[in-house]
C-alpha positions in Angstrom: 17.6 24.5 -11.9 21.0 22.5 -12.5 23.1 21.4 -8.9 26.3 20.4 -8.7 27.3 18.3 -5.8 29.5 21.4 -4.6 26.0 23.5 -4.5 23.9 20.7 -2.5 27.1 20.0 0.2 27.2 24.1 0.8 22.9 23.8 1.2 23.2 21.3 3.5 26.1 21.7 5.5 28.0 18.6 4.6 31.4 17.7 5.4 33.4 15.0 3.6 35.6 15.3 -0.1 34.2 16.1 -3.5 36.0 14.3 -5.9 33.5 14.8 -8.9 31.4 17.8 -8.5 28.6 16.2 -11.0 25.6 17.7 -11.9 22.3 16.5 -10.1 18.8 16.0 -10.9 17.1 13.2 -9.5 16.6 12.6 -5.5 16.2 8.8 -4.1 15.9 7.7 -0.9 14.7 4.5 -2.0 17.1 2.1 -3.7 14.9 -0.2 -5.6 13.4 3.1 -7.7 16.8 3.8 -9.4 16.5 5.2 -13.1 19.2 7.4 -14.0 22.2 6.8 -12.1 24.5 9.0 -13.5 22.3 11.9 -11.8 21.2 10.8 -8.9 21.5 11.9 -5.3 21.0 9.4 -2.5 19.8 10.2 0.4 20.8 7.0 3.4 17.3 7.5 5.7 17.8 5.7 8.9 14.0 5.0 10.2 13.1 2.4 12.7 12.5 -0.4 9.7 15.5 0.0 8.1 18.9 1.5 7.2 19.5 3.6 3.7 23.3 3.2 4.5 22.6 -0.5 3.9 22.3 0.2 0.2 25.1 2.7 -0.8 27.5 -0.4 -1.8 24.8 -1.8 -4.2 23.8 1.8 -5.8 27.4 2.8 -6.2 28.0 -1.2 -8.2 24.7 0.4 -10.2 26.6 3.6 -11.3 25.1 6.2 -8.4 28.4 8.4 -7.6 26.7 10.7 -4.3 25.5 10.0 -1.5 24.7 11.8 1.9 24.6 10.0 4.8 25.4 10.1 8.6 28.0 7.9 9.3 31.2 6.1 7.4 31.2 2.6 7.4 34.4 0.7 6.7 32.8 -0.8 3.9 32.7 2.6 2.3 36.3 3.1 1.7 36.3 0.4 -1.4 33.9 3.1 -3.0 37.0 5.3 -4.4 34.9 7.6 -6.9 32.4 8.3 -4.7 31.0 11.7 -3.0 30.6 10.9 0.1 28.7 13.9 1.9 28.1 13.3 5.7 25.3 15.1 7.6 24.1 14.8 11.4 20.8 13.8 10.1 19.9 12.8 6.5 16.2 13.1 6.5 16.7 16.7 8.0 19.0 17.3 4.9 16.8 16.2 2.6 14.2 18.5 3.6 16.7 21.3 3.9 18.1 20.6 0.7 14.0 20.9 -0.9 13.4 24.1 1.8 16.5 25.6 -0.3 15.2 24.8 -3.5 11.8 26.0 -3.1 12.9 29.6 -2.0 13.7 30.0 -6.0 10.4 30.0 -6.9 8.3 33.1 -6.5 4.7 31.4 -7.8 1.8 30.2 -5.9 2.2 27.1 -3.9 -1.1 25.6 -2.4 -0.6 23.5 0.7 -2.8 21.2 1.9 -3.3 19.5 5.0 -6.2 17.9 6.9 -7.8 14.2 8.1 -9.8 13.4 4.8 -9.9 14.9 1.2 -6.3 15.9 0.6 -5.5 14.0 -2.2 -8.8 14.8 -3.9 -8.9 18.5 -3.4 -5.6 18.4 -4.9 -6.5 16.3 -8.0 -9.4 18.1 -8.4 -7.6 21.8 -8.5 -5.6 20.2 -11.0 -8.3 19.3 -13.2 -9.9 22.4 -12.9 -6.7 24.7 -13.4 -4.2 23.1 -15.5 -6.4 24.7 -18.6 -4.8 28.2 -17.1 -1.7 27.7 -15.7 1.2 24.6 -15.6 1.2 22.6 -12.6 3.1 20.9 -10.4 1.9 19.0 -7.6 2.2 16.1 -5.5 2.4 12.6 -7.1 0.1 10.4 -5.8 -0.4 10.9 -1.4 3.4 12.0 -1.4 2.5 14.1 2.3 5.2 12.2 4.6 8.5 13.4 6.1 9.7 11.9 2.8 7.2 12.5 0.3 6.9 16.4 0.5 10.5 17.3 -0.1 10.7 14.9 -3.1 7.5 16.7 -4.3 8.8 20.1 -4.1 12.2 18.8 -5.6 10.3 18.2 -8.3 9.3 22.5 -8.6 11.1 23.3 -12.6 11.1 27.0 -14.1 7.9 26.3 -16.3 5.9 25.8 -13.0 3.3 28.5 -12.9 1.1 26.9 -9.5 2.5 24.0 -7.3 -0.1 21.6 -4.9 1.3 19.8 -2.4 -0.3 17.5 0.4 1.1 17.3 3.8 0.1 14.5 6.7 1.3 14.0 9.7 1.0 11.0 12.2 2.4 13.1 15.5 3.1 16.1 16.9 5.8 18.6 16.2 6.0 16.9 12.6 4.6 19.5 10.5 7.0 22.7 11.6 9.2 21.0 9.5 7.0 20.6 6.2 6.1 24.1 6.6 9.5 25.1 5.9 9.8 23.2 3.2 6.4 23.9 1.1 5.9 27.1 2.6 2.2 27.7 1.1 1.0 31.1 -0.1 -2.4 29.7 0.3 -3.4 26.8 2.7 -6.4 24.9 2.4 -7.8 22.8 5.6 -9.4 19.6 4.2 -11.8 17.8 6.7 -10.8 16.6 10.4 -12.0 13.8 11.5 -11.0 10.8 13.6 -8.7 9.3 10.9 -4.9 8.9 11.4 -5.9 10.1 15.5 -3.0 7.3 17.1 -0.2 10.1 17.8 -2.7 12.4 19.3 -4.4 13.3 22.3 -7.7 15.0 20.5 -9.0 15.6 17.6 -8.4 19.7 18.7 -4.3 18.9 18.9 -4.1 17.4 15.8 -6.0 20.3 14.2 -3.7 22.4 15.9 -0.5 20.6 14.8 -2.1 20.9 11.3 -2.4 24.2 10.9 0.9 25.2 11.9 1.7 25.0 8.3 -0.2 27.6 7.5 1.9 29.8 9.8 3.7 32.2 7.2 0.6 31.8 4.6 -1.3 34.6 3.2 -4.8 32.9 2.8 -6.4 29.6 4.6 -9.8 28.4 3.2 -11.8 25.8 5.7 -15.2 25.3 7.0 -15.9 27.6 9.6 -19.5 25.4 10.2 -16.8 23.4 12.4 -16.8 24.2 15.6 -13.5 22.7 16.6 -11.8 24.2 13.3 -13.2 27.8 13.9 -12.0 27.6 17.5 -8.4 26.4 16.5 -7.9 29.1 13.7 -9.2 32.0 15.5 -6.8 31.0 18.5 -3.5 30.1 16.8 -3.6 32.3 13.6 -2.5 35.9 13.0 -4.4 37.9 10.7 -7.5 38.0 8.7 -7.0 36.6 5.5 -9.3 33.8 5.9 -11.3 32.7 2.8 -13.6 30.2 4.9 -17.1 29.0 4.1 -20.2 28.4 5.6 -23.9 26.8 4.7 -24.8 28.8 8.1 -23.4 32.2 8.7 -24.3 34.7 5.3 -21.4 37.4 6.1 -18.8 34.4 5.4 -16.4 35.2 2.6 -18.0 32.7 0.7 -21.7 31.5 1.6 -23.1 28.8 0.5 -27.0 29.2 0.1 -28.2 26.1 -1.4 -27.3 22.3 -2.0 -29.8 20.2 -3.9 -29.0 16.9 -4.5 -30.6 14.8 -7.3 -29.8 11.3 -8.4 -26.6 11.8 -10.0 -25.0 15.0 -9.0 -25.7 18.3 -6.5 -26.5 21.8 -7.3 -24.8 24.1 -5.1 -25.5 28.0 -5.0 -23.1 30.4 -3.5 -22.4 34.1 -2.8 -18.7 35.3 -2.6 -17.7 38.2 -0.9 -21.5 39.3 -0.8 -20.3 40.7 -4.5 -20.7 37.4 -6.8 -23.6 35.2 -7.1 -22.9 31.7 -8.6 -24.1 28.1 -8.9 -22.8 25.2 -10.6 -23.1 21.5 -10.4 -20.8 18.3 -9.8 -21.3 15.0 -10.9 -21.2 13.2 -6.9 -23.8 13.5 -3.9 -21.5 12.2 -0.9 -21.4 14.5 1.1 -17.8 14.5 1.3 -17.2 15.0 -2.2 -20.0 18.2 -1.8 -17.4 19.6 1.2 -14.1 19.2 -0.8 -15.6 20.7 -4.3 -16.3 23.7 -1.9 -12.7 23.9 -0.8 -12.0 24.3 -4.4 -14.9 26.4 -5.5 -13.1 28.7 -3.0 -9.8 28.2 -4.8 -10.7 29.6 -8.0 -12.8 32.2 -6.4 -9.6 33.1 -5.2 -7.8 33.2 -8.4 -10.8 35.4 -9.9 -11.9 32.5 -12.1 -15.3 33.5 -13.6 -18.9 31.8 -12.4 -19.2 30.6 -16.0 -16.0 28.9 -16.2 -16.4 27.5 -12.7 -19.7 26.1 -13.7 -18.3 24.7 -16.6 -15.6 22.7 -14.9 -17.0 21.8 -11.9 -19.8 19.3 -13.6 -16.4 17.7 -15.9 -15.0 16.8 -12.8 -14.5 13.3 -12.3 -13.8 10.4 -9.6 -10.2 10.3 -8.4 -9.0 6.0 -8.9 -7.4 6.5 -5.7 -5.2 3.0 -5.8 -3.3 1.2 -8.4 -4.6 -2.5 -8.9 -2.8 -6.0 -9.6 -5.5 -8.6 -11.2 -5.0 -11.5 -12.8 -4.6 -11.4 -16.8 -5.3 -14.0 -19.8 -3.1 -16.0 -21.0 -0.7 -16.7 -18.0 -0.3 -12.3 -17.9 -0.4 -10.6 -14.8 -2.4 -6.5 -15.3 -1.4 -3.4 -13.4 -4.3 -1.5 -13.8 -3.4 2.3 -12.6 -5.2 5.0 -14.5 -5.2 7.0 -11.2 -4.0 9.9 -13.3 -1.3 10.4 -16.2 2.1 12.7 -16.1 5.3 11.6 -16.3 5.8 11.7 -12.7 2.8 9.2 -11.9 4.0 7.2 -15.1 7.7 6.9 -13.4 6.1 5.5 -10.0 3.7 3.1 -11.7 6.6 1.6 -13.6 8.9 1.5 -10.6 5.9 -0.8 -9.2 6.2 -3.0 -12.6 9.9 -3.2 -12.3 9.5 -4.7 -8.5 7.1 -7.2 -9.8 8.9 -8.0 -12.4 11.9 -8.9 -10.6 12.8 -13.0 -10.2 10.2 -13.7 -12.0 10.5 -14.6 -16.2 6.9 -12.2 -17.7 8.0 -9.9 -20.4 7.3 -6.6 -19.6 4.7 -4.4 -21.4 3.4 -1.2 -20.7 0.1 0.2 -22.4 0.3 3.9 -22.3 -1.8 6.6 -23.6 -1.3 10.4 -24.9 0.6 12.2 -21.8 -1.2 15.7 -20.4 1.1 18.4 -22.0 3.8 19.4 -19.3 4.7 22.6 -21.4 7.4 20.7 -23.3 7.3 20.2 -27.1 6.1 16.6 -27.7 9.5 15.6 -29.3 11.3 16.7 -25.5 8.8 14.8 -23.5 8.2 11.6 -25.7 12.6 11.1 -25.4 12.4 12.1 -21.4 9.6 8.9 -21.6 11.3 6.8 -24.0 14.9 7.5 -21.9 12.6 5.9 -18.7 11.0 3.1 -20.3 14.7 2.1 -21.4 15.6 2.4 -17.8 12.9 0.7 -16.4 13.2 -2.3 -18.5 9.8 -2.4 -20.9 10.0 -4.9 -23.0 7.2 -4.0 -25.3 5.1 -0.7 -25.7 1.8 0.0 -27.2 0.9 3.6 -27.6 -2.6 4.6 -28.2 -3.3 8.5 -29.6 -1.6 10.4 -32.0 0.8 12.3 -30.3 2.7 9.4 -28.8 2.4 7.8 -32.6 4.2 10.7 -34.1 6.9 10.0 -31.7 7.2 6.1 -32.5 10.9 6.7 -33.7 11.9 7.8 -30.1 11.3 4.2 -28.7 14.0 1.4 -29.0 11.7 -1.9 -27.4 9.4 -3.3 -29.4 6.1 -1.3 -30.1 3.0 -1.0 -31.8 0.8 2.5 -31.9 -2.5 3.6 -32.6 -4.7 6.5 -32.7 -7.8 5.2 -30.5 -8.3 3.3 -27.8 -11.3 1.2 -30.0 -8.9 0.7 -33.1 -6.7 -1.1 -30.3 -9.5 -3.8 -29.4 -10.5 -4.4 -32.7 -6.8 -5.3 -33.6 -5.6 -8.8 -33.2 -2.7 -8.1 -30.7 -5.6 -7.2 -28.1 -5.4 -11.3 -28.0 -1.4 -11.6 -28.4 -0.3 -11.6 -25.2 1.1 -14.2 -23.1 3.2 -14.2 -19.8 3.7 -10.8 -19.5 3.6 -8.2 -16.8 1.4 -5.6 -18.6 0.9 -2.2 -17.3 -2.6 -0.5 -18.3 -1.5 3.5 -17.8 -3.8 5.8 -19.8 -5.5 9.3 -19.7 -9.3 9.3 -18.5 -10.1 10.2 -22.2 -9.0 7.1 -23.4 -10.8 4.9 -21.4 -8.4 2.0 -20.6 -10.6 0.4 -18.4 -12.0 -1.1 -21.5 -9.0 -2.4 -22.2 -8.2 -3.6 -18.8 -11.2 -5.1 -18.8 -10.3 -7.3 -22.1 -7.2 -8.4 -20.6 -8.5 -9.9 -17.2 -9.1 -13.2 -16.5 -12.7 -13.5 -15.9 -14.3 -15.1 -13.1 -17.9 -14.7 -11.2 -18.6 -11.4 -9.9 -17.4 -12.2 -5.7 -13.9 -10.8 -5.3 -11.7 -10.4 -2.5 -9.3 -6.9 -2.3 -6.4 -7.0 -0.6 -4.7 -4.1 -0.1 -0.9 -4.4 0.0 -0.8 -1.0 1.5 -2.0 -2.0 4.6 0.0 -5.2 4.6 3.5 -2.9 4.6 1.6 -1.0 7.6 1.0 -3.8 9.4 4.5 -5.4 8.8 5.7 -2.0 10.0 3.9 -1.7 12.7 5.3 -5.1 14.6 8.6 -4.5 13.1 8.7 -1.5 15.2 8.4 -3.3 18.4 11.7 -4.7 17.9 15.3 -3.9 17.8 17.0 -3.0 14.7 19.1 -6.4 14.8 15.7 -8.8 15.1 15.1 -10.5 12.1 11.2 -11.4 11.1 9.7 -14.7 9.5 6.6 -13.8 7.8 3.6 -16.4 7.4 2.3 -16.6 3.7 1.2 -20.3 4.2 -2.5 -21.7 3.4 -2.3 -19.6 0.3 -1.3 -16.3 2.8 -3.9 -17.0 5.1 -6.2 -16.8 2.3 -5.0 -13.3 0.5 -2.8 -15.4 -2.0 0.7 -15.5 -1.4 2.3 -14.8 -4.3 1.5 -10.7 -4.4 1.8 -10.9 -0.3 5.2 -12.2 -0.7 6.3 -10.1 -3.5 5.6 -6.9 -1.5 7.4 -8.3 2.0 10.2 -9.1 -0.6 10.2 -5.5 -1.8 10.4 -4.3 2.1 13.1 -6.4 3.6 11.4 -8.6 5.5 14.0 -11.5 6.2 12.4 -14.8 5.6 8.8 -15.9 4.5 7.2 -19.3 5.9 4.7 -21.8 4.4 3.5 -25.0 5.5 4.5 -27.6 2.7 7.4 -27.6 0.1 5.0 -27.4 -2.6 3.6 -24.0 -1.8 7.5 -23.2 -1.4 8.3 -24.2 -5.0 5.3 -22.0 -6.5 6.8 -18.9 -5.0 10.4 -19.8 -6.3 8.7 -20.1 -9.7 7.0 -16.7 -9.3 10.4 -15.2 -8.6 10.5 -15.3 -4.8 14.4 -15.4 -4.1 14.2 -14.6 -0.1 14.7 -17.5 2.3 11.8 -19.7 2.6 10.9 -21.8 6.0 8.4 -24.8 5.4 7.1 -25.9 8.5 5.2 -28.8 7.8 8.0 -30.9 5.0 6.7 -34.3 3.9 9.2 -37.3 3.4 8.5 -37.2 -0.1 9.4 -33.5 -0.9 13.0 -33.9 0.1 13.6 -33.4 -3.6 11.3 -30.2 -4.0 13.2 -28.8 -0.7 16.7 -29.2 -2.4 15.7 -28.2 -5.9 14.0 -25.1 -4.3 16.6 -24.1 -1.6 13.0 -24.4 1.0 14.6 -24.6 4.6 12.6 -27.3 6.6 11.7 -27.3 10.2 12.8 -30.6 11.8 10.7 -31.8 14.6 11.6 -35.5 14.8 14.2 -37.7 14.8 12.8 -39.9 12.0 11.9 -36.8 9.9 16.1 -35.4 11.1 17.6 -38.9 10.0 15.7 -39.4 6.4 17.1 -35.8 5.7 20.3 -36.5 6.5 20.4 -39.9 4.1 18.5 -37.5 1.3 21.0 -35.2 1.6 24.3 -37.1 1.7 23.1 -39.2 -1.4 22.7 -36.5 -3.2 26.8 -34.8 -1.7 25.1 -32.5 -0.1 26.7 -30.6 2.7 25.5 -28.0 5.4 22.2 -27.5 4.1 19.8 -25.1 6.3 17.3 -26.8 8.8 15.4 -25.5 11.2 14.8 -27.2 14.5 11.6 -27.2 16.3 11.6 -27.7 19.7 8.3 -28.4 21.8 8.3 -26.3 25.1 5.0 -27.1 26.0 2.6 -26.7 23.0 2.9 -30.1 22.4 2.2 -30.7 18.9 5.4 -30.9 17.2 8.7 -31.0 18.3 11.7 -32.6 20.2 11.0 -32.5 24.0 13.5 -31.2 26.3 14.6 -34.3 27.7 15.8 -35.5 23.8 18.3 -33.0 24.4 21.5 -35.0 24.7 20.3 -37.8 21.6 19.3 -34.5 19.3 23.1 -32.7 19.7 24.6 -35.9 19.6 22.9 -36.4 16.0 23.5 -32.6 14.9 27.1 -33.5 15.4 28.0 -36.3 13.9 27.1 -35.4 10.8 27.5 -32.5 7.9 25.0 -32.9 5.6 22.3 -30.5 7.8 23.7 -27.1 9.5 21.5 -25.7 11.8 19.9 -22.1 11.1 17.8 -21.7 13.7 15.9 -23.2 17.2 12.5 -22.0 17.6 9.3 -23.1 19.2 5.8 -22.0 19.5 3.7 -20.2 22.0 0.8 -22.3 23.2 -1.6 -19.4 25.3 0.9 -15.7 24.6 -2.2 -14.2 23.8 -4.0 -14.7 27.3 -2.8 -12.8 30.2 -3.6 -15.9 32.2 -1.7 -17.8 30.7 1.5 -15.4 31.4 3.2 -18.0 33.7 2.6 -20.7 31.1 4.3 -18.7 28.7 7.2 -17.5 30.7 8.3 -21.3 31.3 8.0 -22.3 27.9 10.2 -19.6 26.9 12.9 -20.9 29.7 12.8 -24.0 28.3 13.2 -23.3 25.1 15.7 -20.8 25.8 17.9 -23.8 27.7 17.2 -26.0 25.0 18.2 -23.2 21.9 21.3 -22.5 24.3 22.3 -26.5 24.5 22.1 -26.5 20.9 24.4 -23.9 20.0 26.6 -24.8 22.3 27.0 -28.3 21.0 27.2 -27.4 17.2 29.6 -24.6 18.0 28.2 -22.0 15.7 26.0 -18.6 15.8 22.1 -20.3 16.0 18.8 -18.4 15.4 17.0 -18.4 18.3 12.9 -17.9 17.6 9.7 -18.2 20.2 7.7 -15.2 19.6 4.5 -15.4 17.3 1.9 -12.2 16.5 1.1 -12.1 20.3 4.3 -12.6 21.5 5.9 -9.7 19.6 3.2 -7.5 21.2 2.9 -8.6 24.9 6.7 -10.0 25.5 8.8 -8.5 23.0 11.8 -8.2 26.1 12.1 -12.0 24.7 12.5 -11.2 20.8 15.8 -13.1 21.0 17.4 -13.2 17.5 13.8 -13.6 15.1 9.9 -13.4 15.5 7.5 -15.3 13.4 4.8 -12.7 12.6 1.4 -14.1 11.5 -2.2 -13.3 11.9 -1.1 -10.0 12.7 0.1 -9.4 9.5 -3.3 -9.7 8.1 -4.8 -7.1 10.4 -6.3 -9.4 13.0 -5.5 -8.6 16.1 -4.1 -11.6 18.7 -4.3 -9.9 21.5 -6.1 -6.1 21.5 -3.4 -4.3 19.4 -4.9 -1.2 18.2 -3.4 0.3 15.2 -3.4 -2.5 12.3 -4.7 -1.4 9.4 -7.8 -4.5 7.3 -6.0 -6.6 4.3 -8.6 -8.1 2.9 -12.3 -6.9 1.7 -14.5 -9.9 0.6 -17.5 -8.5 -1.6 -19.8 -9.1 -4.2 -22.8 -7.6 -6.7 -26.1 -7.7 -6.1 -27.7 -9.8 -9.2 -31.5 -9.3 -8.2 -33.6 -7.7 -5.8 -37.7 -8.8 -5.7 -40.5 -7.9 -3.6 -41.9 -11.1 -2.2 -45.2 -10.7 0.6 -44.9 -11.4 4.2 -45.5 -15.4 5.0 -43.5 -16.4 2.0 -40.5 -18.7 2.8 -37.2 -18.3 1.4 -34.6 -20.4 0.0 -33.7 -24.1 0.8 -35.9 -26.5 3.1 -37.9 -23.3 3.6 -36.5 -22.4 6.9 -37.1 -18.6 6.9 -40.5 -17.4 6.4 -41.0 -13.7 6.2 -42.5 -11.4 9.1 -43.7 -8.8 6.8 -43.4 -7.1 3.0 -39.6 -7.7 2.0 -37.0 -6.5 -0.6 -34.7 -9.5 -0.9 -31.7 -9.4 -2.6 -29.7 -12.3 -4.0 -25.9 -12.4 -4.1 -23.5 -14.5 -6.4 -21.8 -16.4 -3.0 -22.2 -19.5 -1.4 -20.5 -22.0 0.8 -18.5 -23.1 -2.0 -16.9 -19.9 -1.9 -16.2 -20.0 1.4 -19.0 -18.4 3.4 -19.8 -20.2 6.0 -23.5 -22.0 6.2 -23.8 -22.1 9.4 -24.2 -17.9 8.8 -28.0 -18.7 6.8 -31.1 -17.9 8.6 -30.3 -14.4 10.2 -27.2 -15.8 12.1 -24.9 -13.7 9.6 -25.4 -10.4 7.7 -23.7 -7.9 4.9 -23.0 -4.5 4.4 -24.6 -2.7 1.8 -24.2 1.0 1.0 -23.2 1.4 5.0 -26.1 -0.7 6.0 -26.4 -4.3 7.5 -28.9 -6.6 5.6 -29.1 -9.8 7.0 -28.6 -13.3 5.3 -32.2 -15.1 5.0 -32.5 -18.7 4.4 -30.2 -21.5 4.0 -26.6 -20.4 2.1 -26.8 -22.2 -1.0 -23.7 -23.6 -2.5 -22.9 -20.4 -5.6 -26.0 -18.0 -4.4 -26.8 -16.2 -0.7 -30.1 -14.3 -0.1 -30.1 -11.7 2.4 -33.1 -8.7 3.1 -32.7 -5.5 2.1 -36.3 -3.9 2.8 -34.5 -1.1 5.3 -31.7 -0.4 3.0 -31.7 2.2 -0.4 -29.7 -0.7 -2.6 -30.1 -1.1 -6.2 -29.6 -4.5 -8.5 -25.8 -4.0 -9.4 -24.7 -2.4 -5.8 -21.7 -3.6 -3.7 -22.4 -6.2 -0.8 -19.3 -6.3 1.7 -18.7 -10.1 3.2 -16.4 -8.7 5.6 -13.9 -5.7 5.6 -13.5 -2.5 7.5 -17.1 -2.4 8.2 -18.0 -5.9 9.2 -15.0 -7.9 10.2 -13.4 -10.9 9.9 -13.7 -11.2 14.3 -17.0 -10.2 14.7 -18.1 -13.2 11.9 -15.6 -15.3 14.3 -17.5 -14.8 16.8 -20.7 -15.2 15.3 -19.8 -18.6 14.6 -17.5 -19.5 17.8 -14.4 -20.0 15.7 -11.3 -18.0 15.2 -10.7 -15.7 12.2 -7.8 -17.9 10.7 -10.6 -20.0 9.8 -12.7 -17.3 7.9 -9.8 -15.9 6.0 -8.3 -18.9 5.1 -11.6 -20.5 3.9 -12.1 -18.5 0.8 -12.0 -20.6 -2.0 -9.5 -20.1 -4.9 -12.3 -19.5 -7.4 -13.0 -15.9 -5.8 -11.1 -13.6 -7.9 -8.0 -11.6 -6.1 -7.4 -7.8 -6.5 -4.2 -6.5 -5.1 -4.0 -2.7 -4.9 -1.6 0.1 -3.8 -3.3 3.4 -2.5 
């Protein structure tokens, strides 16, 4: 459908002048994802963390001319060609527009909600039904208050079926999404404890999620779940329930048999006491069995024959739920995203690549397979792809597949084409990449994992996985405790607390962190080389690093008169004036900093020079994580406040004040002042009992070998561990040279294998560790988790009598870091 600005203004009841009644095809809520400005309508959303009004001027300069806003700012007066549509609530307007768009389509729309399995059910339904219908579906997990309307907006005239996810985090959200999706068919997946924080009970969460199906004709759910059954029968009128059961033979869909094999599961069913059928799926996990039965119910509802169900179910493939960033050969960086391949997912992946490339000198390369057909001709489809690649700044395209190769003339960048993945792997081009940011994006049948494997920098099998979405979640968790005007410094020193500073810094830069802090100037210089352009604070500058500071616009902490005087001299010698510095006050930590009694001398020195300018004054709390130190913490804050005010008064201009660290943000938000500093909490480790943080890093490795060893034998160097029973002993390629503390030897430490704990036995070696797998079903090649969600860093720290900081910063640089987005 074609919408004009006047149509949209009428639908969302906006006021304001329309200077150009132009057509609109794209909705934008994130200024970083701009592709086609002339067709874009930007919604300036306000959240606890950000305000889209700040980006209106920037987008106007890039060519966007139509904006939905909730307030007129003085700076907008200069936007003489802009359509400014004013509404009370920009998010409500976005949802209203999408809901209006949805009403134009009389096609089956499936709404999927629940705690677990939403995305897998959606993607499996797509795999199972795309042979029959042209399907529009939510990209990735676009299931939020913003994501749902953006997904529904993708409905077009060719659509024959729609699959939309809906997720909520608190009561009263689902009613808004129901109006947008208006599902004819509802699927309620597993209701568990995931995302429980905003609800008083699982029952309340279930009731809230069911509001998505208020006007649905059919609801698919498992009636064996007593909470779900109770909620549905007591809240939803009507009898059009397509429930399934493993116990009740009278259920609409009765699952009469489930038999697990080594690599597949056989499922037998009866539908409406009329149709008997069976099928196999290539999975054995209970969650995947449940997800497959939800899909079975929908296929039966659409009257797909048992034979076709049997054929398609066995072809189901796993859904890769994340996009990974890996270090590549020859100074390349690899973005591995084979989650799915259609135009929408390609656009999202290119957005990610564009952000990662910003500020770096890496050329942008895309390795792309044939796209799944969308109902459009190949020429029209690849013309759209070519325009998208041009907008996203792709320097080189490598196309694999006959269809994309036939349309080579459409692409305006450097390019090469191959019919098959094997042909590309055997070419000379595979070894020619150099200093490139390579997005690998292919349909499953092209087996692009072979390409990703060839391009990765090879290291041993121990890896540290870093969840960038968890970093963003934790960042926003603490930011939600602050006033909108309070700035935040994020600590990425010590190689990002072991997680890798560059990818973390890129992510925080994208999400509008105000400052990053490193320990020494060289760390800051490396981030500058990697394309980090935001303000960088150096916490421990050395006398020999002044040139590095000045050359890279790094802002040093100043904690002593010796350092202050040396910095002034160095700046004056280079003709530098007003160079930003951060003055540290020793308010009671007694580590580094100027003492309160030194304020007169300090202010005299600061006001007698012009080489340096005080950007901030700060101090560090000694015991903010403990209630027993509350009085001392408050005295520190009082001392610091007095010192900061004296400095600001003396220099005669506004200076930022900050004293709160991670624990301080959580426990003393009333003293947040102008800025706070976030450290360990960013990485998912609670400093004082915070609930709601997400695990960021998972250290894992692979079982190399398993041996059956008799009782009485000893394990490892020094024969410190004697077996008391016949045992299965596994060997994993991680040791103290990788950062695994040797004090975890001989039964002190554990790892997790297939959900079960396995003790570390014998002495940990430099590169190897032995584990007792007797009570597990582990096989060679299985994964062993050293720490992560199931075995936390805090638990390991407690066993060692240390703090989580030491555990995570000890991981050696030889351990490969893999960064991913969910």
